[in-house]
MITORTOR-788229 format. One line per 8 residues: their letters; for each residue x, y, z of N, C-alpha, C. Coordinates in steps of 0.02 Angstrom, whole numbers, plus 50000, padded with zeros to 5 digits. Example, Ala and Ser with C-alpha at 12.3 -4.5 7.8 and 13.67 -1.06 7.14 Angstrom:
AS = 50660,49716,50390,50615,49775,50390,50660,49835,50390; 50642,49888,50354,50684,49947,50357,50645,50002,50394
# end
This chain:
MEPEHWSF = 50352,51088,48599,50379,51141,48641,50424,51111,48694; 50483,51140,48703,50532,51113,48749,50512,51127,48822; 50534,51084,48869,50512,51089,48938,50524,51157,48969; 50580,51191,48953,50595,51254,48986,50545,51309,48968; 50504,51297,48916,50454,51346,48896,50387,51336,48929; 50381,51283,48970,50316,51267,48999,50289,51323,49042; 50332,51363,49074,50308,51415,49119,50266,51467,49083; 50270,51469,49018,50233,51518,48979,50164,51492,48958
WDTQRLED = 50151,51431,48973,50086,51402,48956,50037,51415,49013; 49974,51426,48996,49924,51433,49048,49911,51365,49079; 49891,51365,49141,49884,51303,49180,49835,51255,49148; 49780,51279,49123,49729,51235,49095,49754,51199,49032; 49791,51235,48990,49817,51203,48930,49866,51147,48948; 49907,51160,48997,49954,51109,49019,49917,51049,49047; 49866,51062,49086,49825,51008,49114,49793,50967,49058; 49768,51001,49006,49737,50966,48950,49787,50924,48911
EYSPSKWS = 49848,50949,48902,49898,50913,48864,49916,50846,48897; 49910,50843,48963,49927,50781,48998,49865,50746,49026; 49808,50759,48993,49745,50724,49008,49724,50688,48944; 49755,50630,48930,49746,50599,48864,49675,50578,48847; 49633,50566,48897,49564,50546,48882,49527,50603,48847; 49548,50665,48856,49515,50721,48824,49530,50724,48749; 49580,50688,48726,49602,50691,48657,49572,50636,48614; 49541,50588,48645,49510,50534,48606,49452,50561,48564
RRGPADWV = 49443,50532,48506,49388,50550,48462,49330,50501,48466; 49334,50455,48515,49283,50403,48520,49226,50421,48566; 49234,50474,48606,49181,50493,48653,49207,50540,48705; 49164,50560,48753,49185,50605,48807,49240,50574,48849; 49280,50617,48880,49339,50594,48918,49321,50544,48972; 49269,50559,49011,49250,50513,49065,49231,50445,49037; 49194,50444,48981,49174,50381,48952,49235,50342,48927; 49282,50376,48896,49341,50343,48869,49379,50306,48924
FDNHVKLV = 49390,50339,48980,49427,50307,49035,49386,50252,49067; 49322,50266,49081,49280,50216,49113,49273,50154,49068; 49266,50165,49004,49260,50109,48957,49325,50069,48955; 49382,50105,48959,49447,50071,48960,49452,50024,49020; 49435,50049,49079,49438,50007,49139,49391,49948,49133; 49331,49960,49108,49282,49906,49101,49307,49853,49052; 49334,49875,48996,49357,49828,48944,49417,49787,48968; 49468,49821,48995,49529,49784,49015,49515,49738,49074
TQVSNQVK = 49468,49757,49116,49449,49713,49172,49416,49650,49145; 49370,49659,49098,49335,49601,49069,49384,49555,49033; 49428,49583,48992,49475,49543,48955,49524,49508,49001; 49548,49543,49051,49596,49514,49098,49566,49456,49137; 49504,49464,49158,49470,49410,49194,49461,49348,49149; 49444,49361,49087,49435,49306,49039,49501,49269,49027; 49555,49307,49020,49621,49278,49009,49639,49231,49066; 49625,49251,49127,49643,49210,49185,49602,49146,49188
EEIQCDLD = 49544,49146,49158,49503,49085,49155,49526,49038,49100; 49556,49065,49047,49570,49026,48988,49643,49004,48982; 49689,49039,49014,49761,49025,49005,49792,49011,49074; 49832,48959,49076,49865,48940,49138,49904,48999,49166; 49896,49012,49231,49930,49069,49260,49950,49056,49332; 50004,49088,49352,50027,49088,49421,50022,49160,49445; 49976,49173,49492,49959,49242,49510,49990,49262,49577; 49998,49328,49584,50017,49359,49648,50085,49334,49673
IPYGEREG = 50133,49330,49628,50201,49309,49647,50239,49370,49674; 50260,49368,49737,50292,49427,49766,50365,49435,49743; 50385,49497,49732,50455,49511,49719,50483,49561,49771; 50439,49582,49816,50459,49627,49870,50410,49620,49927; 50417,49664,49977,50376,49658,50037,50311,49697,50034; 50307,49749,49992,50246,49789,49988,50190,49751,49953; 50129,49770,49968,50070,49736,49940,50070,49738,49864; 50091,49794,49835,50089,49801,49762,50146,49767,49726
EKFDIFGA = 50196,49744,49762,50256,49715,49732,50245,49641,49715; 50206,49631,49663,50190,49563,49640,50185,49562,49564; 50193,49503,49536,50180,49496,49465,50143,49431,49452; 50111,49428,49393,50075,49369,49370,50111,49340,49310; 50116,49274,49307,50149,49240,49252,50098,49196,49215; 50097,49203,49150,50049,49167,49108,50085,49119,49060; 50065,49056,49062,50087,49007,49013,50152,48972,49028; 50182,48986,49085,50248,48958,49099,50247,48883,49106
QLLPNDAP = 50192,48855,49131,50190,48783,49141,50171,48744,49078; 50152,48780,49025,50131,48747,48963,50181,48756,48906; 50222,48808,48910,50268,48823,48856,50337,48794,48872; 50379,48784,48821,50447,48757,48832,50488,48801,48878; 50538,48771,48909,50580,48808,48956,50617,48866,48923; 50631,48858,48857,50668,48911,48824,50623,48964,48792; 50558,48961,48806,50512,49010,48777,50531,49081,48797; 50527,49129,48751,50541,49199,48768,50490,49225,48818
VFVYIHGG = 50509,49278,48853,50466,49307,48905,50449,49379,48885; 50385,49394,48886,50360,49462,48873,50335,49491,48938; 50365,49547,48959,50347,49580,49022,50307,49643,49006; 50251,49652,49043,50209,49710,49031,50201,49750,49096; 50212,49816,49091,50206,49862,49148,50149,49912,49132; 50098,49912,49173,50039,49954,49159,50053,50027,49173; 50009,50070,49146,50013,50141,49158,49965,50163,49212; 49947,50229,49211,49902,50257,49261,49934,50313,49301
YWQALDRS = 49984,50347,49271,50019,50403,49304,50046,50383,49372; 50067,50321,49380,50098,50296,49442,50050,50297,49501; 49986,50309,49489,49938,50318,49544,49871,50285,49531; 49863,50251,49475,49799,50221,49458,49811,50157,49418; 49756,50121,49405,49756,50057,49370,49794,50005,49411; 49800,49944,49383,49824,49890,49425,49845,49831,49383; 49892,49792,49409,49913,49730,49377,49855,49683,49363; 49807,49680,49409,49753,49631,49404,49708,49642,49344
ISSYSVTP = 49709,49703,49315,49667,49717,49256,49711,49732,49195; 49772,49708,49195,49820,49725,49142,49846,49664,49104; 49804,49612,49099,49825,49549,49066,49798,49545,48994; 49778,49601,48966,49744,49601,48901,49789,49583,48843; 49855,49586,48851,49900,49569,48796,49919,49495,48795; 49895,49457,48843,49920,49390,48854,49904,49341,48798; 49840,49338,48777,49819,49284,48732,49858,49282,48667; 49865,49337,48630,49904,49333,48568,49977,49314,48579
QFKAGHIV = 50007,49337,48633,50076,49321,48647,50083,49247,48666; 50037,49221,48705,50039,49151,48723,50031,49107,48661; 49986,49126,48616,49977,49089,48554,50040,49089,48511; 50080,49143,48518,50142,49148,48480,50199,49111,48514; 50186,49080,48572,50237,49042,48607,50277,49081,48658; 50248,49136,48681,50283,49180,48728,50251,49178,48797; 50291,49169,48848,50267,49177,48917,50256,49252,48929; 50204,49269,48967,50190,49339,48983,50193,49349,49058
VVVGYELA = 50228,49401,49078,50232,49422,49148,50203,49492,49154; 50150,49499,49194,50119,49564,49206,50141,49589,49274; 50176,49645,49275,50208,49671,49336,50164,49723,49370; 50157,49716,49435,50123,49767,49475,50173,49806,49516; 50150,49861,49545,50192,49902,49588,50148,49942,49635; 50176,49964,49691,50139,50005,49738,50126,50073,49706; 50068,50101,49720,50048,50164,49688,50057,50223,49735; 50068,50282,49704,50068,50345,49741,49995,50359,49763
PKVGLKDI = 49985,50390,49821,50035,50421,49865,50063,50375,49919; 50046,50311,49917,50073,50266,49969,50149,50264,49966; 50176,50271,49906,50249,50275,49897,50264,50330,49847; 50326,50352,49845,50347,50403,49798,50370,50374,49732; 50380,50417,49683,50401,50394,49617,50468,50358,49619; 50514,50383,49659,50580,50350,49665,50571,50279,49691; 50526,50270,49739,50513,50203,49765,50487,50157,49710; 50443,50183,49668,50414,50142,49614,50467,50122,49564
ILEIQSAI = 50512,50169,49547,50567,50155,49501,50609,50098,49529; 50625,50100,49593,50664,50047,49625,50626,49981,49627; 50561,49985,49637,50520,49924,49635,50525,49889,49568; 50521,49929,49514,50524,49899,49447,50593,49869,49434; 50645,49900,49459,50712,49870,49454,50712,49801,49487; 50683,49797,49547,50680,49733,49583,50639,49682,49545; 50582,49705,49517,50538,49660,49480,50573,49632,49418; 50606,49675,49380,50640,49652,49320,50698,49607,49336
SAVLKWAA = 50735,49622,49389,50789,49578,49411,50762,49509,49429; 50705,49507,49463,50674,49443,49481,50652,49405,49419; 50623,49439,49370,50601,49407,49309,50661,49381,49269; 50713,49422,49264,50772,49401,49226,50805,49340,49259; 50808,49338,49324,50837,49281,49360,50794,49218,49347; 50729,49226,49352,50683,49170,49340,50689,49145,49268; 50692,49192,49220,50698,49174,49150,50763,49138,49136; 50817,49162,49166,50883,49131,49156,50883,49060,49184
ERGSRSVV = 50854,49051,49242,50854,48986,49275,50814,48934,49236; 50761,48956,49201,50721,48908,49163,50748,48899,49092; 50796,48941,49072,50828,48933,49006,50795,48973,48951; 50760,49025,48968,50726,49067,48918,50776,49098,48870; 50756,49105,48807,50800,49133,48755,50808,49208,48762; 50755,49243,48784,50758,49316,48786,50700,49343,48827; 50708,49407,48846,50656,49444,48882,50645,49510,48846; 50582,49528,48836,50564,49593,48807,50516,49627,48856
IAGHSAGS = 50528,49691,48869,50486,49730,48915,50445,49780,48876; 50381,49784,48891,50338,49837,48864,50307,49875,48921; 50299,49940,48911,50266,49981,48961,50220,50030,48926; 50164,50045,48959,50116,50093,48932,50114,50155,48976; 50123,50213,48945,50118,50277,48979,50167,50281,49037; 50144,50284,49099,50190,50284,49156,50231,50220,49159; 50202,50164,49135,50239,50102,49133,50298,50105,49085; 50290,50144,49032,50345,50154,48985,50401,50195,49018
HLASMLLH = 50381,50245,49057,50430,50283,49095,50471,50237,49140; 50436,50192,49176,50470,50147,49222,50517,50099,49186; 50495,50075,49128,50539,50032,49088,50600,50069,49064; 50590,50129,49039,50646,50167,49010,50696,50188,49063; 50673,50198,49125,50720,50216,49178,50772,50162,49191; 50757,50100,49172,50806,50046,49177,50867,50059,49133; 50857,50096,49080,50911,50111,49033,50958,50164,49061; 50937,50198,49114,50974,50257,49138,51002,50248,49208
DPQWQKNE = 51009,50186,49230,51038,50173,49296,51097,50125,49290; 51157,50152,49279,51216,50109,49271,51229,50064,49330; 51211,50085,49391,51223,50044,49450,51180,49981,49449; 51116,49990,49432,51073,49931,49425,51099,49884,49370; 51119,49913,49314,51144,49874,49258,51207,49836,49279; 51251,49868,49316,51314,49837,49338,51300,49777,49383; 51248,49783,49424,51233,49730,49473,51185,49678,49446; 51163,49685,49384,51115,49638,49355,51151,49585,49313
PHLDLLHG = 51157,49523,49338,51198,49472,49304,51165,49445,49240; 51101,49457,49231,51066,49427,49174,51044,49480,49123; 51078,49537,49123,51057,49593,49080,51058,49574,49006; 51103,49529,48987,51108,49510,48916,51045,49475,48891; 51004,49450,48937,50941,49418,48916,50890,49469,48893; 50899,49532,48913,50851,49585,48896,50863,49606,48824; 50817,49586,48781,50826,49591,48709,50793,49652,48678; 50739,49676,48708,50703,49732,48679,50657,49767,48727
MVHISGVF = 50637,49828,48709,50588,49867,48747,50537,49896,48699; 50475,49898,48722,50421,49928,48683,50390,49984,48725; 50396,50045,48701,50371,50103,48737,50306,50125,48704; 50251,50120,48740,50185,50135,48712,50158,50199,48744; 50154,50252,48705,50129,50317,48729,50162,50336,48795; 50227,50337,48794,50265,50345,48855,50273,50416,48881; 50289,50420,48945,50308,50483,48978,50383,50480,48990; 50420,50523,48956,50493,50522,48961,50520,50586,48994
DVIPLVTT = 50478,50635,49004,50496,50697,49039,50441,50711,49089; 50457,50706,49153,50408,50713,49206,50398,50787,49225; 50445,50830,49208,50443,50900,49229,50377,50934,49212; 50349,50927,49151,50287,50962,49136,50228,50943,49180; 50232,50886,49215,50178,50865,49258,50177,50900,49325; 50231,50934,49343,50239,50961,49410,50183,51009,49429; 50159,51049,49382,50107,51098,49397,50037,51074,49381; 50029,51010,49365,49964,50982,49349,49935,50944,49408
SMNLPLNL = 49871,50927,49402,49838,50888,49455,49868,50818,49461; 49899,50793,49408,49930,50727,49411,49986,50724,49463; 50013,50782,49482,50068,50784,49529,50045,50784,49602; 49981,50792,49615,49957,50796,49684,49977,50734,49725; 49968,50672,49699,49990,50614,49738,50066,50604,49736; 50099,50633,49686,50171,50622,49677,50213,50671,49716; 50189,50734,49721,50222,50786,49760,50294,50798,49737; 50303,50805,49671,50369,50816,49643,50382,50890,49633
DNETAKSM = 50444,50912,49643,50465,50978,49621,50505,50970,49556; 50523,51025,49526,50557,51022,49461,50622,50983,49464; 50661,50994,49517,50726,50961,49522,50718,50885,49529; 50671,50864,49571,50659,50792,49581,50632,50761,49517; 50585,50796,49485,50556,50771,49423,50609,50762,49369; 50655,50810,49366,50709,50805,49316,50753,50745,49329; 50768,50731,49391,50812,50675,49408,50781,50608,49392; 50714,50607,49384,50679,50545,49369,50646,50547,49300
SPLHCFNQ = 50674,50587,49255,50650,50593,49187,50701,50562,49139; 50683,50509,49103,50731,50479,49056,50763,50529,49009; 50725,50577,48986,50752,50626,48938,50808,50669,48968; 50812,50671,49034,50863,50713,49066,50917,50670,49099; 50920,50607,49082,50968,50561,49114,51016,50530,49064; 51030,50564,49009,51075,50536,48959,51148,50553,48973; 51162,50585,49029,51231,50601,49046,51267,50542,49078; 51230,50487,49091,51260,50428,49122,51277,50376,49069
SMEKVLHI = 51325,50333,49085,51346,50281,49038,51289,50234,49022; 51282,50218,48958,51230,50172,48935,51259,50113,48896; 51324,50104,48904,51360,50054,48864,51330,49984,48871; 51308,49966,48931,51284,49898,48943,51215,49885,48914; 51179,49937,48892,51111,49926,48868,51101,49946,48795; 51155,49964,48761,51149,49986,48691,51126,49930,48645; 51132,49868,48668,51111,49811,48626,51036,49802,48626; 51000,49835,48670,50928,49823,48678,50889,49861,48625
KQLLVVGE = 50850,49824,48585,50810,49855,48533,50755,49898,48564; 50740,49954,48532,50691,50001,48558,50637,50015,48506; 50576,49999,48524,50518,50015,48483,50475,50065,48520; 50463,50123,48491,50422,50174,48522,50361,50188,48478; 50302,50184,48508,50240,50197,48471,50198,50246,48511; 50158,50284,48475,50112,50332,48505,50052,50338,48460; 49994,50351,48489,49933,50355,48450,49926,50420,48411; 49896,50416,48352,49881,50476,48314,49838,50524,48354
NDPTEFKR = 49794,50497,48397,49750,50537,48438,49773,50541,48511; 49837,50528,48523,49868,50545,48586,49876,50621,48588; 49884,50650,48648,49899,50722,48652,49963,50740,48615; 49966,50802,48593,50025,50827,48558,50088,50816,48599; 50084,50827,48664,50143,50819,48707,50168,50747,48709; 50124,50699,48709,50146,50629,48709,50183,50613,48643; 50158,50641,48589,50192,50630,48525,50260,50664,48524; 50264,50725,48552,50328,50760,48555,50377,50721,48598
QTSTYAQA = 50355,50700,48657,50401,50664,48701,50426,50599,48670; 50382,50563,48635,50402,50500,48603,50455,50513,48550; 50443,50562,48507,50491,50578,48454,50557,50602,48483; 50554,50644,48533,50615,50672,48563,50656,50617,48596; 50622,50570,48630,50659,50517,48663,50690,50469,48613; 50655,50455,48559,50683,50412,48506,50747,50443,48477; 50745,50508,48465,50804,50543,48439,50861,50541,48489; 50845,50549,48553,50896,50547,48605,50929,50478,48611
LLRAGFTD = 50889,50426,48603,50916,50358,48604,50966,50348,48547; 50949,50372,48488,50994,50366,48431,51059,50404,48444; 51054,50464,48470,51114,50503,48485,51157,50469,48537; 51125,50432,48582,51162,50398,48636,51199,50336,48611; 51184,50314,48550,51219,50256,48523,51177,50194,48513; 51112,50197,48529,51068,50141,48513,51061,50137,48438; 51073,50078,48410,51073,50071,48337,51008,50044,48309; 50966,50015,48353,50903,49986,48329,50845,50019,48365
VHCKIMDS = 50826,50077,48339,50772,50118,48368,50720,50131,48315; 50658,50115,48330,50603,50126,48283,50547,50164,48318; 50523,50215,48283,50471,50258,48311,50412,50261,48261; 50352,50251,48287,50294,50246,48242,50233,50277,48274; 50196,50316,48233,50130,50341,48254,50077,50291,48230; 50035,50269,48276,49984,50220,48260,49920,50256,48238; 49902,50247,48175,49846,50283,48145,49780,50270,48182; 49743,50324,48193,49674,50322,48218,49667,50297,48289
LDHFNIVE = 49722,50289,48325,49719,50263,48393,49733,50318,48444; 49705,50309,48504,49716,50357,48557,49755,50323,48614; 49760,50358,48669,49803,50336,48724,49780,50271,48756; 49717,50254,48745,49688,50196,48779,49677,50137,48733; 49648,50149,48674,49639,50090,48630,49704,50067,48597; 49757,50107,48604,49822,50085,48578,49846,50023,48617; 49825,50016,48681,49841,49955,48718,49782,49907,48722; 49722,49933,48720,49664,49889,48721,49667,49839,48663
ELRNEDYE = 49692,49862,48606,49694,49819,48547,49747,49764,48551; 49790,49767,48602,49839,49714,48611,49807,49646,48626; 49742,49646,48638,49707,49582,48647,49696,49546,48581; 49708,49580,48525,49695,49551,48459,49760,49532,48424; 49764,49471,48399,49826,49447,48368,49838,49478,48300; 49787,49505,48267,49797,49536,48201,49810,49611,48206; 49815,49638,48266,49830,49709,48277,49903,49722,48259; 49916,49778,48226,49983,49792,48201,50035,49792,48257
LTRLIVKL = 50020,49823,48314,50069,49825,48367,50081,49756,48397; 50028,49716,48402,50037,49647,48424,50087,49611,48379; 50078,49619,48314,50122,49585,48266,50194,49610,48272; 50203,49675,48284,50270,49703,48292,50303,49675,48354; 50265,49669,48408,50293,49642,48470,50311,49568,48460; 50268,49531,48428,50283,49460,48415,50347,49454,48374; 50354,49497,48324,50413,49496,48282,50476,49513,48322; 50470,49563,48365,50527,49583,48406,50548,49527,48453
ISSAYARL = 50499,49495,48484,50515,49442,48532,50543,49381,48497; 50516,49365,48439,50531,49302,48406,50599,49301,48371; 50624,49359,48354,50687,49359,48316,50735,49410,48345; 50795,49388,48357,50847,49433,48384,50878,49475,48329; 50864,49460,48267,50902,49493,48213,50858,49528,48161; 50794,49512,48159,50752,49543,48107,50741,49617,48122; 50737,49657,48070,50719,49727,48078,50643,49732,48083; 50620,49777,48126,50549,49781,48142,50508,49813,48086
L = 50533,49869,48061,50491,49910,48015,50524,49917,47947
# end
């Protein structure tokens, strides 16, 4: 259903569509989320004990403006860099518990950077978007200075929104001297249209109106030049047990990227997975999405699917 039709939906149905824990088939919604936090915390803590890491590196002045780097001191200077941006509707979760993808990527020879950001309501969504621009610029500069071959960015849910907004800001692209290093993006159960969230409880910390939400929605920002980023490969995935709206938004955004001139766009529904275990499984090197990410990072020319 297209965004302009949302006013005809009852409030509870809209709330349910954007409450992905309710759609999991693994258990009650509260258990699904609580188990997710417990699992990713445990895995992230273990990763920090087992893999060399440089933690709490600031890229701005706010407390949340930090990232963690894994494996940089052990891997070659030209090793590719995998950047991960966590989700949580811009108001929850944290960089410190988002290192679950590190081990398989490190084993594949990839440095991993886990990016944090200040959360709403301490800052607004526009502030967070600008923070991610600063973070990615800092990572690209660092990667270029060490001689890295490429950088790939992945984001989950709200993190995917933040990653995709980089594609829709020509001014940031114009001022970014290392943009050519950005080789690919992985959008995992992403939010590409923020407007439907305006009437939900998720908007309470964000305080967005329809006009503001539209201006910060990737799906509504294709009127700007994207010439400088058309070379970036795009992989979009969503869980079979994600909400219907997340699947619609993923498919719609993939189609919009193709219309905009991106030539390497792949969209895939991940069988039997929901909004949370689609990223939890990134801790496993034999997981299909892990393998796709490794393939994307490792080769500038191979087709993904």
